[in-house]
C-alpha positions as a LaTeX table, in Angstrom:
\begin{tabular}{lrrr}
\hline
Residue & $x$ (\AA) & $y$ (\AA) & $z$ (\AA) \\
\hline
Met1 & $-4.19$ & 97.07 & $-10.02$ \\
Ser2 & $-7.51$ & 96.68 & $-8.19$ \\
Glu3 & $-10.76$ & 96.02 & $-10.05$ \\
Ala4 & $-12.19$ & 99.20 & $-8.53$ \\
Thr5 & $-9.59$ & 101.30 & $-10.36$ \\
Ser6 & $-10.54$ & 99.74 & $-13.70$ \\
Leu7 & $-14.21$ & 100.29 & $-12.89$ \\
Leu8 & $-13.57$ & 103.93 & $-12.06$ \\
Tyr9 & $-11.51$ & 104.55 & $-15.21$ \\
Asp10 & $-14.25$ & 102.80 & $-17.22$ \\
Leu11 & $-12.56$ & 102.31 & $-20.58$ \\
Pro12 & $-14.63$ & 99.52 & $-22.18$ \\
Gly13 & $-12.64$ & 96.34 & $-22.79$ \\
Phe14 & $-9.59$ & 97.48 & $-20.81$ \\
Val15 & $-8.22$ & 97.04 & $-17.30$ \\
Val16 & $-5.90$ & 99.43 & $-15.48$ \\
Val17 & $-2.46$ & 97.95 & $-14.80$ \\
Ser18 & $-0.96$ & 100.92 & $-12.98$ \\
Cys19 & $-1.65$ & 104.59 & $-12.33$ \\
Gln20 & 0.88 & 107.13 & $-11.14$ \\
Glu21 & 1.64 & 110.83 & $-11.31$ \\
Ala22 & 4.03 & 111.39 & $-14.21$ \\
Thr23 & 4.25 & 115.16 & $-13.72$ \\
Pro24 & 2.43 & 117.64 & $-11.46$ \\
Glu25 & 0.13 & 118.31 & $-14.42$ \\
Glu26 & $-0.32$ & 114.80 & $-15.79$ \\
Arg27 & $-1.15$ & 111.26 & $-14.65$ \\
Arg28 & 0.27 & 108.17 & $-16.33$ \\
Val29 & $-2.26$ & 105.37 & $-16.73$ \\
Val30 & $-1.14$ & 101.98 & $-18.07$ \\
Val31 & $-3.91$ & 99.79 & $-19.49$ \\
Met32 & $-4.23$ & 96.37 & $-21.12$ \\
Gln33 & $-7.10$ & 94.61 & $-22.81$ \\
Ala34 & $-9.24$ & 92.52 & $-20.50$ \\
Ala35 & $-9.66$ & 89.63 & $-22.95$ \\
Asp36 & $-7.11$ & 86.82 & $-22.66$ \\
Glu37 & $-8.15$ & 84.92 & $-25.79$ \\
His38 & $-7.49$ & 86.34 & $-29.23$ \\
Ala39 & $-8.04$ & 85.04 & $-32.73$ \\
Cys40 & $-5.86$ & 85.53 & $-35.76$ \\
Pro41 & $-7.50$ & 88.23 & $-37.94$ \\
Arg42 & $-6.53$ & 86.25 & $-41.07$ \\
Cys43 & $-7.63$ & 82.67 & $-40.34$ \\
Gly44 & $-9.64$ & 83.07 & $-37.11$ \\
Val45 & $-7.75$ & 80.40 & $-35.14$ \\
Leu46 & $-7.58$ & 81.11 & $-31.39$ \\
Val47 & $-4.17$ & 81.51 & $-29.84$ \\
Gly48 & $-3.01$ & 80.88 & $-26.30$ \\
Pro49 & $-3.20$ & 83.48 & $-23.53$ \\
Lys50 & 0.55 & 84.00 & $-23.42$ \\
Pro51 & 1.88 & 86.53 & $-25.96$ \\
Tyr52 & 5.35 & 86.36 & $-27.41$ \\
Asp53 & 5.86 & 90.13 & $-27.17$ \\
Val54 & 4.34 & 93.25 & $-25.53$ \\
Arg55 & 4.76 & 96.74 & $-26.92$ \\
Glu56 & 3.61 & 100.05 & $-25.52$ \\
Ser57 & 1.50 & 102.51 & $-27.48$ \\
Arg58 & 0.53 & 105.97 & $-26.24$ \\
Ile59 & $-3.08$ & 106.92 & $-26.83$ \\
Lys60 & $-5.32$ & 109.89 & $-26.00$ \\
Asp61 & $-8.36$ & 109.61 & $-23.75$ \\
Leu62 & $-10.82$ & 111.84 & $-21.91$ \\
Pro63 & $-9.43$ & 114.08 & $-19.16$ \\
Leu64 & $-9.31$ & 112.72 & $-15.62$ \\
Gly65 & $-10.78$ & 115.51 & $-13.55$ \\
His66 & $-9.23$ & 118.69 & $-14.88$ \\
Arg67 & $-6.01$ & 117.07 & $-16.10$ \\
Pro68 & $-5.45$ & 115.11 & $-19.35$ \\
Pro69 & $-4.04$ & 111.61 & $-18.72$ \\
Gln70 & $-1.01$ & 110.07 & $-20.36$ \\
Val71 & $-2.47$ & 106.71 & $-21.35$ \\
Val72 & $-0.15$ & 103.85 & $-22.28$ \\
Trp73 & $-1.66$ & 100.77 & $-23.89$ \\
Arg74 & 0.40 & 97.62 & $-23.49$ \\
Lys75 & $-0.43$ & 95.84 & $-26.72$ \\
Arg76 & 0.24 & 92.12 & $-26.83$ \\
Arg77 & 1.56 & 90.43 & $-29.94$ \\
Tyr78 & 0.84 & 86.79 & $-30.77$ \\
Arg79 & 2.03 & 84.12 & $-33.16$ \\
Cys80 & $-0.59$ & 82.32 & $-35.21$ \\
Gly81 & $-0.46$ & 78.57 & $-34.55$ \\
Glu82 & $-2.02$ & 77.62 & $-37.90$ \\
Ala83 & 0.74 & 76.37 & $-40.18$ \\
Arg84 & $-1.23$ & 77.14 & $-43.37$ \\
Cys85 & $-1.98$ & 80.73 & $-42.33$ \\
Ala86 & $-0.05$ & 83.34 & $-44.28$ \\
Arg87 & $-0.05$ & 85.71 & $-41.32$ \\
Arg88 & 2.50 & 84.59 & $-38.76$ \\
Val89 & 2.29 & 87.47 & $-36.25$ \\
Phe90 & $-0.56$ & 89.79 & $-35.27$ \\
Thr91 & $-1.27$ & 92.44 & $-32.64$ \\
Glu92 & $-4.41$ & 92.48 & $-30.53$ \\
Arg93 & $-7.08$ & 94.96 & $-31.60$ \\
Ser94 & $-9.76$ & 96.98 & $-29.87$ \\
Val95 & $-12.95$ & 98.66 & $-31.05$ \\
Gln96 & $-12.13$ & 101.56 & $-28.73$ \\
Val97 & $-8.82$ & 102.22 & $-30.48$ \\
Pro98 & $-8.88$ & 100.94 & $-34.08$ \\
Pro99 & $-5.63$ & 100.23 & $-35.94$ \\
Arg100 & $-3.58$ & 103.34 & $-36.76$ \\
His101 & $-5.68$ & 105.45 & $-34.36$ \\
Arg102 & $-4.42$ & 107.29 & $-31.31$ \\
Leu103 & $-7.75$ & 108.49 & $-29.87$ \\
Thr104 & $-10.19$ & 106.36 & $-27.92$ \\
Gly105 & $-13.71$ & 106.03 & $-29.24$ \\
Arg106 & $-15.24$ & 107.95 & $-26.37$ \\
Leu107 & $-12.79$ & 110.82 & $-26.88$ \\
Arg108 & $-13.68$ & 110.96 & $-30.58$ \\
Glu109 & $-17.38$ & 111.08 & $-29.71$ \\
Arg110 & $-16.78$ & 113.87 & $-27.21$ \\
Leu111 & $-14.82$ & 115.85 & $-29.80$ \\
Glu112 & $-17.63$ & 115.41 & $-32.34$ \\
Arg113 & $-20.27$ & 116.61 & $-29.88$ \\
Ala114 & $-18.17$ & 119.55 & $-28.71$ \\
Ala115 & $-17.36$ & 120.73 & $-32.23$ \\
Ser116 & $-20.73$ & 120.13 & $-33.90$ \\
Gly117 & $-23.11$ & 120.69 & $-31.01$ \\
Ser118 & $-21.96$ & 124.28 & $-30.48$ \\
Ala119 & $-20.43$ & 126.86 & $-32.77$ \\
Arg120 & $-17.00$ & 126.67 & $-31.16$ \\
Ala121 & $-13.69$ & 127.07 & $-32.93$ \\
Leu122 & $-11.94$ & 123.75 & $-33.55$ \\
Ala123 & $-8.76$ & 125.11 & $-32.01$ \\
Asp124 & $-10.70$ & 125.83 & $-28.82$ \\
Val125 & $-12.05$ & 122.26 & $-28.68$ \\
Ala126 & $-8.61$ & 120.82 & $-29.44$ \\
Gly127 & $-7.02$ & 122.83 & $-26.64$ \\
Glu128 & $-9.61$ & 121.71 & $-24.11$ \\
Tyr129 & $-9.03$ & 118.00 & $-24.77$ \\
Gly130 & $-5.30$ & 118.15 & $-25.41$ \\
Val131 & $-5.38$ & 117.05 & $-29.05$ \\
Ser132 & $-4.40$ & 118.67 & $-32.33$ \\
Trp133 & $-6.65$ & 120.69 & $-34.62$ \\
Trp134 & $-6.37$ & 117.95 & $-37.23$ \\
Ser135 & $-7.67$ & 115.34 & $-34.77$ \\
Val136 & $-10.86$ & 117.33 & $-34.24$ \\
Gln137 & $-11.18$ & 117.98 & $-37.96$ \\
Arg138 & $-10.82$ & 114.28 & $-38.80$ \\
Ser139 & $-13.52$ & 113.38 & $-36.27$ \\
Leu140 & $-15.89$ & 115.82 & $-38.01$ \\
Val141 & $-15.05$ & 114.39 & $-41.42$ \\
Val142 & $-15.87$ & 110.87 & $-40.18$ \\
Lys143 & $-19.13$ & 112.03 & $-38.62$ \\
Ala144 & $-20.16$ & 113.91 & $-41.76$ \\
Ala145 & $-19.44$ & 110.82 & $-43.86$ \\
Ala146 & $-21.61$ & 108.72 & $-41.54$ \\
Leu147 & $-24.41$ & 111.29 & $-41.77$ \\
Ala148 & $-24.12$ & 111.34 & $-45.56$ \\
Ala149 & $-24.25$ & 107.54 & $-45.66$ \\
Arg150 & $-27.55$ & 107.57 & $-43.76$ \\
Ser151 & $-28.98$ & 110.22 & $-46.04$ \\
Ala152 & $-27.06$ & 110.87 & $-49.23$ \\
Ser153 & $-28.90$ & 114.12 & $-49.96$ \\
Met154 & $-28.96$ & 115.36 & $-46.35$ \\
Thr155 & $-32.76$ & 115.42 & $-46.61$ \\
Ala156 & $-35.17$ & 115.61 & $-43.72$ \\
Pro157 & $-36.93$ & 112.48 & $-42.47$ \\
Gly158 & $-40.13$ & 112.00 & $-44.44$ \\
Pro159 & $-41.35$ & 113.87 & $-47.52$ \\
Val160 & $-40.64$ & 117.59 & $-47.76$ \\
Arg161 & $-43.71$ & 119.70 & $-48.57$ \\
Met162 & $-42.46$ & 123.24 & $-47.87$ \\
Leu163 & $-39.09$ & 124.45 & $-49.12$ \\
Gly164 & $-37.31$ & 127.65 & $-48.15$ \\
Leu165 & $-34.54$ & 129.27 & $-50.21$ \\
Asp166 & $-32.23$ & 132.10 & $-49.25$ \\
Glu167 & $-28.69$ & 133.21 & $-49.88$ \\
Thr168 & $-25.97$ & 134.36 & $-47.53$ \\
Arg169 & $-22.48$ & 135.67 & $-48.14$ \\
Ala170 & $-19.91$ & 132.91 & $-47.71$ \\
Arg171 & $-17.05$ & 135.31 & $-47.08$ \\
Ser172 & $-16.03$ & 138.92 & $-47.68$ \\
Leu173 & $-15.21$ & 140.44 & $-51.03$ \\
Arg174 & $-11.72$ & 139.74 & $-52.30$ \\
Trp175 & $-9.70$ & 139.85 & $-55.48$ \\
Ala176 & $-8.74$ & 136.52 & $-57.06$ \\
Phe177 & $-6.42$ & 135.88 & $-59.99$ \\
Asp178 & $-8.08$ & 134.02 & $-62.86$ \\
Gln179 & $-5.48$ & 131.68 & $-64.35$ \\
Ala180 & $-7.51$ & 131.13 & $-67.52$ \\
Asp181 & $-7.87$ & 134.82 & $-68.42$ \\
Gln182 & $-4.66$ & 135.91 & $-66.68$ \\
Arg183 & $-6.42$ & 138.78 & $-64.96$ \\
Trp184 & $-7.62$ & 139.75 & $-61.51$ \\
Arg185 & $-11.35$ & 139.41 & $-60.82$ \\
Leu186 & $-13.47$ & 140.50 & $-57.89$ \\
Ser187 & $-14.68$ & 137.42 & $-56.02$ \\
Asn188 & $-18.06$ & 137.82 & $-54.34$ \\
Pro189 & $-18.77$ & 134.36 & $-52.92$ \\
Trp190 & $-22.33$ & 133.57 & $-51.90$ \\
Met191 & $-24.01$ & 130.41 & $-50.69$ \\
Thr192 & $-27.65$ & 129.32 & $-51.10$ \\
Ser193 & $-29.31$ & 127.30 & $-48.34$ \\
Phe194 & $-32.32$ & 124.99 & $-48.71$ \\
Val195 & $-34.45$ & 124.44 & $-45.60$ \\
Asp196 & $-37.52$ & 122.36 & $-44.73$ \\
Leu197 & $-40.18$ & 124.83 & $-43.54$ \\
Asp198 & $-42.71$ & 122.28 & $-42.25$ \\
Leu199 & $-43.75$ & 123.51 & $-38.80$ \\
Gly200 & $-44.50$ & 119.96 & $-37.67$ \\
Arg201 & $-40.78$ & 119.12 & $-37.68$ \\
Pro202 & $-37.58$ & 120.82 & $-36.58$ \\
Gly203 & $-36.06$ & 123.16 & $-39.14$ \\
Trp204 & $-33.93$ & 120.79 & $-41.21$ \\
Leu205 & $-31.12$ & 122.08 & $-43.40$ \\
Leu206 & $-31.58$ & 120.13 & $-46.61$ \\
Gly207 & $-28.45$ & 121.31 & $-48.37$ \\
Leu208 & $-26.04$ & 124.09 & $-49.31$ \\
Met209 & $-24.82$ & 125.20 & $-52.71$ \\
Pro210 & $-22.15$ & 127.78 & $-53.59$ \\
Gly211 & $-23.58$ & 130.69 & $-55.56$ \\
Arg212 & $-26.89$ & 132.53 & $-55.57$ \\
Ser213 & $-28.07$ & 132.33 & $-59.17$ \\
Gly214 & $-31.01$ & 130.56 & $-60.73$ \\
Ala215 & $-28.57$ & 127.98 & $-62.08$ \\
Thr216 & $-27.51$ & 127.23 & $-58.49$ \\
Val217 & $-31.09$ & 126.51 & $-57.42$ \\
Glu218 & $-31.78$ & 124.53 & $-60.57$ \\
Ala219 & $-28.67$ & 122.36 & $-60.12$ \\
Trp220 & $-29.61$ & 121.54 & $-56.53$ \\
Leu221 & $-33.19$ & 120.67 & $-57.47$ \\
Arg222 & $-32.08$ & 118.49 & $-60.39$ \\
Ala223 & $-29.95$ & 116.47 & $-57.96$ \\
Arg224 & $-33.17$ & 115.42 & $-56.19$ \\
Asp225 & $-35.27$ & 112.68 & $-57.78$ \\
Gln226 & $-38.58$ & 113.40 & $-59.53$ \\
Ala227 & $-40.69$ & 111.93 & $-56.71$ \\
Trp228 & $-39.03$ & 114.27 & $-54.21$ \\
Arg229 & $-39.63$ & 117.29 & $-56.45$ \\
Asp230 & $-43.26$ & 116.32 & $-57.04$ \\
Gly231 & $-43.88$ & 116.37 & $-53.29$ \\
Ile232 & $-43.01$ & 120.07 & $-52.90$ \\
Glu233 & $-46.18$ & 122.12 & $-52.42$ \\
Val234 & $-44.89$ & 125.53 & $-51.27$ \\
Val235 & $-41.60$ & 127.35 & $-51.90$ \\
Ala236 & $-40.77$ & 130.49 & $-49.88$ \\
Leu237 & $-38.14$ & 132.92 & $-51.13$ \\
Asp238 & $-37.20$ & 136.58 & $-51.22$ \\
Pro239 & $-38.14$ & 138.71 & $-54.28$ \\
Ser240 & $-35.50$ & 137.10 & $-56.50$ \\
Ala241 & $-36.44$ & 136.67 & $-60.15$ \\
Pro242 & $-33.68$ & 134.07 & $-60.87$ \\
Phe243 & $-34.77$ & 131.96 & $-57.89$ \\
Ala244 & $-38.43$ & 132.14 & $-58.92$ \\
Ala245 & $-37.65$ & 131.23 & $-62.54$ \\
Ala246 & $-35.65$ & 128.17 & $-61.46$ \\
Val247 & $-38.45$ & 127.03 & $-59.16$ \\
Arg248 & $-41.04$ & 127.44 & $-61.93$ \\
Arg249 & $-38.96$ & 125.31 & $-64.29$ \\
Leu250 & $-38.24$ & 122.47 & $-61.87$ \\
Leu251 & $-41.28$ & 122.66 & $-59.54$ \\
Pro252 & $-44.17$ & 123.79 & $-61.75$ \\
Gln253 & $-46.76$ & 122.44 & $-59.32$ \\
Ala254 & $-45.40$ & 124.36 & $-56.29$ \\
Thr255 & $-46.91$ & 127.58 & $-54.96$ \\
Ile256 & $-44.28$ & 130.32 & $-54.74$ \\
Val257 & $-44.65$ & 132.72 & $-51.81$ \\
Val258 & $-42.60$ & 135.85 & $-51.11$ \\
Asp259 & $-41.39$ & 136.16 & $-47.55$ \\
His260 & $-43.12$ & 139.16 & $-45.96$ \\
Trp261 & $-40.03$ & 140.17 & $-43.95$ \\
His262 & $-38.21$ & 141.01 & $-47.19$ \\
Leu263 & $-41.16$ & 143.12 & $-48.34$ \\
Val264 & $-41.19$ & 145.08 & $-45.07$ \\
Arg265 & $-37.44$ & 145.55 & $-45.43$ \\
Leu266 & $-37.99$ & 147.03 & $-48.91$ \\
Ala267 & $-40.54$ & 149.42 & $-47.41$ \\
Asn268 & $-38.12$ & 150.44 & $-44.66$ \\
Gln269 & $-35.40$ & 150.94 & $-47.25$ \\
Met270 & $-37.78$ & 153.20 & $-49.18$ \\
Val271 & $-38.39$ & 155.35 & $-46.07$ \\
Thr272 & $-34.64$ & 155.61 & $-45.47$ \\
Glu273 & $-33.97$ & 156.67 & $-49.06$ \\
Val274 & $-36.67$ & 159.36 & $-48.88$ \\
Arg275 & $-35.28$ & 160.68 & $-45.59$ \\
Gln276 & $-31.76$ & 160.83 & $-47.01$ \\
Arg277 & $-32.92$ & 162.58 & $-50.18$ \\
Val278 & $-34.94$ & 165.17 & $-48.26$ \\
Ala279 & $-31.92$ & 165.91 & $-46.05$ \\
Arg280 & $-29.66$ & 166.43 & $-49.07$ \\
Glu281 & $-32.21$ & 168.66 & $-50.82$ \\
Gln282 & $-33.09$ & 170.77 & $-47.77$ \\
Leu283 & $-29.73$ & 170.92 & $-45.98$ \\
Gly284 & $-27.24$ & 170.26 & $-48.74$ \\
Arg285 & $-25.63$ & 167.50 & $-46.69$ \\
Arg286 & $-26.37$ & 164.17 & $-45.05$ \\
Gly287 & $-28.26$ & 163.99 & $-41.78$ \\
Arg288 & $-26.56$ & 164.67 & $-38.47$ \\
Lys289 & $-27.27$ & 163.99 & $-34.83$ \\
Ala290 & $-28.81$ & 167.44 & $-34.38$ \\
Asp291 & $-31.41$ & 166.73 & $-37.09$ \\
Pro292 & $-34.60$ & 165.18 & $-35.63$ \\
Ala293 & $-35.18$ & 162.93 & $-38.66$ \\
Trp294 & $-31.67$ & 161.47 & $-38.47$ \\
Ala295 & $-31.69$ & 161.18 & $-34.66$ \\
His296 & $-35.01$ & 159.29 & $-34.85$ \\
Arg297 & $-34.27$ & 157.32 & $-38.01$ \\
Arg298 & $-35.01$ & 154.02 & $-36.28$ \\
Leu299 & $-38.29$ & 155.39 & $-34.99$ \\
Leu300 & $-39.35$ & 155.96 & $-38.61$ \\
Leu301 & $-38.77$ & 152.27 & $-39.32$ \\
Ala302 & $-40.66$ & 150.97 & $-36.28$ \\
Ala303 & $-44.13$ & 149.45 & $-36.67$ \\
Gly304 & $-46.68$ & 152.21 & $-36.17$ \\
Asp305 & $-49.19$ & 150.00 & $-34.37$ \\
Arg306 & $-46.55$ & 149.00 & $-31.81$ \\
Leu307 & $-45.40$ & 152.48 & $-30.84$ \\
Ser308 & $-46.15$ & 153.72 & $-27.35$ \\
Ser309 & $-47.82$ & 157.07 & $-26.77$ \\
Gly310 & $-44.36$ & 158.58 & $-26.19$ \\
Gly311 & $-43.11$ & 157.09 & $-29.44$ \\
Leu312 & $-46.06$ & 158.52 & $-31.35$ \\
Asp313 & $-45.41$ & 161.95 & $-29.82$ \\
Arg314 & $-41.76$ & 161.82 & $-30.91$ \\
Leu315 & $-42.80$ & 160.73 & $-34.39$ \\
Glu316 & $-45.21$ & 163.65 & $-34.69$ \\
His317 & $-42.45$ & 166.00 & $-33.51$ \\
Val318 & $-40.04$ & 164.69 & $-36.16$ \\
Leu319 & $-42.56$ & 165.03 & $-38.99$ \\
Ala320 & $-43.60$ & 168.50 & $-37.82$ \\
His321 & $-40.11$ & 169.99 & $-37.45$ \\
Asp322 & $-37.88$ & 168.13 & $-39.93$ \\
Asp323 & $-40.19$ & 167.33 & $-42.86$ \\
Pro324 & $-41.00$ & 170.62 & $-44.61$ \\
Thr325 & $-42.11$ & 168.90 & $-47.82$ \\
Asp326 & $-44.21$ & 166.21 & $-46.06$ \\
Glu327 & $-42.39$ & 163.59 & $-48.13$ \\
Ile328 & $-41.02$ & 161.68 & $-45.14$ \\
Gly329 & $-44.50$ & 161.48 & $-43.62$ \\
Ala330 & $-45.95$ & 160.31 & $-46.93$ \\
Ala331 & $-43.28$ & 157.61 & $-47.24$ \\
Trp332 & $-43.94$ & 156.50 & $-43.67$ \\
Gly333 & $-47.66$ & 156.24 & $-44.49$ \\
Val334 & $-46.97$ & 154.08 & $-47.55$ \\
Lys335 & $-44.78$ & 151.80 & $-45.44$ \\
Glu336 & $-47.53$ & 151.43 & $-42.83$ \\
Arg337 & $-50.13$ & 150.67 & $-45.52$ \\
Leu338 & $-47.95$ & 147.83 & $-46.77$ \\
Arg339 & $-47.49$ & 146.46 & $-43.25$ \\
Gln340 & $-51.25$ & 146.52 & $-42.68$ \\
Leu341 & $-51.78$ & 144.72 & $-45.99$ \\
Leu342 & $-49.30$ & 141.96 & $-45.11$ \\
Ala343 & $-50.94$ & 141.43 & $-41.70$ \\
Glu344 & $-54.43$ & 140.92 & $-43.19$ \\
Thr345 & $-56.01$ & 137.48 & $-43.65$ \\
Asp346 & $-59.56$ & 138.22 & $-44.84$ \\
Pro347 & $-59.76$ & 138.17 & $-48.70$ \\
Asp348 & $-62.16$ & 141.13 & $-48.92$ \\
Arg349 & $-60.10$ & 143.26 & $-46.57$ \\
Ile350 & $-56.93$ & 142.26 & $-48.44$ \\
Arg351 & $-58.34$ & 143.73 & $-51.65$ \\
His352 & $-59.38$ & 146.90 & $-49.82$ \\
Lys353 & $-55.99$ & 147.36 & $-48.14$ \\
Leu354 & $-54.20$ & 146.69 & $-51.40$ \\
Trp355 & $-56.17$ & 149.55 & $-52.94$ \\
Leu356 & $-55.29$ & 151.77 & $-49.96$ \\
Phe357 & $-51.60$ & 150.94 & $-50.42$ \\
Tyr358 & $-51.64$ & 151.78 & $-54.13$ \\
Asp359 & $-53.62$ & 154.94 & $-53.43$ \\
Ala360 & $-51.11$ & 156.09 & $-50.80$ \\
Ala361 & $-48.18$ & 155.36 & $-53.14$ \\
Ala362 & $-49.84$ & 157.27 & $-55.98$ \\
Ala363 & $-50.66$ & 160.22 & $-53.70$ \\
Ala364 & $-47.06$ & 160.36 & $-52.47$ \\
Asp365 & $-45.88$ & 160.51 & $-56.10$ \\
Met366 & $-42.19$ & 159.97 & $-55.35$ \\
Pro367 & $-39.71$ & 157.76 & $-57.24$ \\
Glu368 & $-39.08$ & 155.69 & $-54.12$ \\
Thr369 & $-42.76$ & 154.97 & $-53.37$ \\
Thr370 & $-43.51$ & 154.34 & $-57.04$ \\
Arg371 & $-40.70$ & 151.78 & $-57.22$ \\
Leu372 & $-42.05$ & 150.00 & $-54.14$ \\
Ala373 & $-45.57$ & 149.92 & $-55.59$ \\
Glu374 & $-44.24$ & 148.52 & $-58.87$ \\
Thr375 & $-42.36$ & 145.80 & $-56.97$ \\
Ile376 & $-45.54$ & 144.78 & $-55.12$ \\
Gln377 & $-47.46$ & 144.79 & $-58.40$ \\
Thr378 & $-44.84$ & 142.61 & $-60.10$ \\
Trp379 & $-44.78$ & 140.11 & $-57.25$ \\
Trp380 & $-48.46$ & 140.31 & $-56.34$ \\
Pro381 & $-49.30$ & 136.66 & $-57.24$ \\
Gln382 & $-46.56$ & 135.50 & $-54.84$ \\
Val383 & $-47.59$ & 138.08 & $-52.21$ \\
Ala384 & $-51.21$ & 136.94 & $-52.48$ \\
Ala385 & $-50.04$ & 133.34 & $-52.07$ \\
Phe386 & $-48.27$ & 134.32 & $-48.85$ \\
Leu387 & $-51.42$ & 136.01 & $-47.54$ \\
Arg388 & $-53.30$ & 132.80 & $-48.26$ \\
Val389 & $-50.90$ & 130.11 & $-46.93$ \\
Arg390 & $-48.92$ & 132.27 & $-44.41$ \\
Val391 & $-45.64$ & 130.39 & $-44.95$ \\
Thr392 & $-42.56$ & 132.47 & $-44.12$ \\
Asn393 & $-38.83$ & 132.06 & $-44.60$ \\
Ala394 & $-38.09$ & 132.60 & $-40.89$ \\
Arg395 & $-36.44$ & 129.20 & $-40.53$ \\
Thr396 & $-34.16$ & 129.87 & $-43.46$ \\
Glu397 & $-33.16$ & 133.21 & $-41.94$ \\
Gly398 & $-32.46$ & 131.38 & $-38.68$ \\
Gly399 & $-30.20$ & 129.01 & $-40.59$ \\
Asn400 & $-28.39$ & 132.01 & $-42.04$ \\
Arg401 & $-27.73$ & 133.21 & $-38.51$ \\
Val402 & $-26.09$ & 129.87 & $-37.69$ \\
Ile403 & $-24.04$ & 130.05 & $-40.90$ \\
Lys404 & $-22.76$ & 133.53 & $-40.06$ \\
Gln405 & $-22.05$ & 132.57 & $-36.45$ \\
Ile406 & $-19.91$ & 129.62 & $-37.52$ \\
Lys407 & $-18.07$ & 131.83 & $-40.00$ \\
Arg408 & $-17.32$ & 134.44 & $-37.33$ \\
Val409 & $-16.08$ & 131.86 & $-34.83$ \\
Gly410 & $-13.77$ & 130.37 & $-37.46$ \\
Cys411 & $-12.61$ & 133.86 & $-38.52$ \\
Gly412 & $-13.70$ & 132.95 & $-42.03$ \\
Tyr413 & $-13.22$ & 129.76 & $-44.05$ \\
Arg414 & $-10.97$ & 129.24 & $-47.05$ \\
Asn415 & $-12.09$ & 125.64 & $-47.53$ \\
Gln416 & $-15.71$ & 125.59 & $-48.71$ \\
Ala417 & $-16.11$ & 121.87 & $-47.96$ \\
Asn418 & $-15.06$ & 122.35 & $-44.32$ \\
Tyr419 & $-17.43$ & 125.31 & $-44.02$ \\
Glu420 & $-20.42$ & 123.39 & $-45.35$ \\
Arg421 & $-19.55$ & 120.33 & $-43.24$ \\
Arg422 & $-19.54$ & 122.35 & $-40.01$ \\
Ile423 & $-22.86$ & 123.99 & $-40.85$ \\
Ile424 & $-24.62$ & 120.72 & $-41.68$ \\
Leu425 & $-23.27$ & 118.92 & $-38.60$ \\
His426 & $-24.20$ & 121.82 & $-36.32$ \\
Val427 & $-27.79$ & 121.93 & $-37.61$ \\
Ala428 & $-28.07$ & 118.13 & $-37.41$ \\
Ala429 & $-26.88$ & 118.19 & $-33.78$ \\
Lys430 & $-29.43$ & 120.88 & $-32.89$ \\
Asn431 & $-32.24$ & 118.90 & $-34.52$ \\
Ala432 & $-31.19$ & 115.70 & $-32.73$ \\
Ala433 & $-31.28$ & 117.53 & $-29.40$ \\
\hline
\end{tabular}
C-alpha cells in the first residue's frame, strides 16, 4: 500500500497493507507494524526481520468518516536466537495495542474523553464508537486509577483553605432486606460531597462519602493528614448540627459559616407553611388555582427588592384580598427582613437589621416565624461568620447538580463505586478544560 495511505490512516507505529470495502457499511483495513527489528522480551536479543509465522488479530479503532473500520493487525511471530533464553517464541508488541487488548490507544483516549468530559450514558458512547459497554467502563476504571495514583486523596493542587460540605441523595428510597436482622428496612441512601471553595481556583471535588451523618464527615476528615486539616480556614455548610459538630472536633481552628441560600430557603419554607395554614383555617381546604395566594405562591417567595412595579401591585392585591388575618403579609415581611440582613456587610447595620428581624418575628407571633427566629439565634455565630467572610456553598451546590445529572443520565446507579468514579472523572475533566 502507498505511504500516503498509511499517513492518512495515521495509526502510530503501523503501516497500512491493504484497504477495501468489506460491506457497504464497513471498510476492512489491514495493518502491520512499521518496525522490522524486534527484540525478545525475555532476554533482549534482536532477531532477524523475517518472522517464522504471521497471525491476524482483529482490533477496534476510531471511525473512518462516519463508518467504523474493521481493522486487522497482522502480528508477526519470531523465534529467539539465544540458546540460553527460556522463551523460544514471542509475538511482536505495540504500545498502541498492549497484550490482551483489542482497542487502540487513541480509541481508548477518545472513549475516556467522551464518557468523562460530558454526562453521557456509557451505552450511548459505546454505540457511537462500535464497542461494548464494558469496554467504555474499563477505560474509565483505568483513567480513574491513573488519577488516583497522581493524587491518592483526589485533593486539589495546592493547600485547601476553604472547604464546602453538602449532601445529596444517591438514589431514591427503596426497601432492602437486612440479612443480619432478617427483616426489611427502608434504605435512604445519601452521599456527602467535599469541595474546594477557593475562588482563585476551579471548583475541585475533593471527595465523596456515602452517608450524611457527622460520622461520615469525621471519617473523611480523619483520612486526611494533620497538616492538610490544619490548613483549613473556613468551612461552609448548611444548618446541620451533625456536620458542624464533626467539623468542630476535627477542625477546631476553622471558621464555620452557614450558607445563606439555605437560610433564605428556610424563610421561604416558613412563608409557604403560613400560607398553607391560613388556607386550611379560612377555607377548610388546601389552596386552589382560583385563590390569589395559591395562584401567586411563587410571587410570595420572590425577592421583594427585585419585583417590578407590576409584581408589587400583584403582591398588594394578594395580601389585600386573600389574607384576612394579615399573617401571610407578616410572614412575608419577616422573610424580607432576613434577606436584608443577609445582604448587609456593615457591622453596625448588621446589628440594626438583626434587631429589625427579631422585632418583625416577635410582632408576627406565629409558630412558623418563631421557629425561624430561633434557628437564626441558634446559628447566629455561623451566620455572623458568613456576613464577615462572605464564603458561600454555591460551588458545592453546583457539584450536586452534576451529581444529579449523571444519575439521571444513567437512570440511577446500583454500583456506588461506578457512580463515584463517573462523578470524580467528570469534574476532573471540567477542571482540566
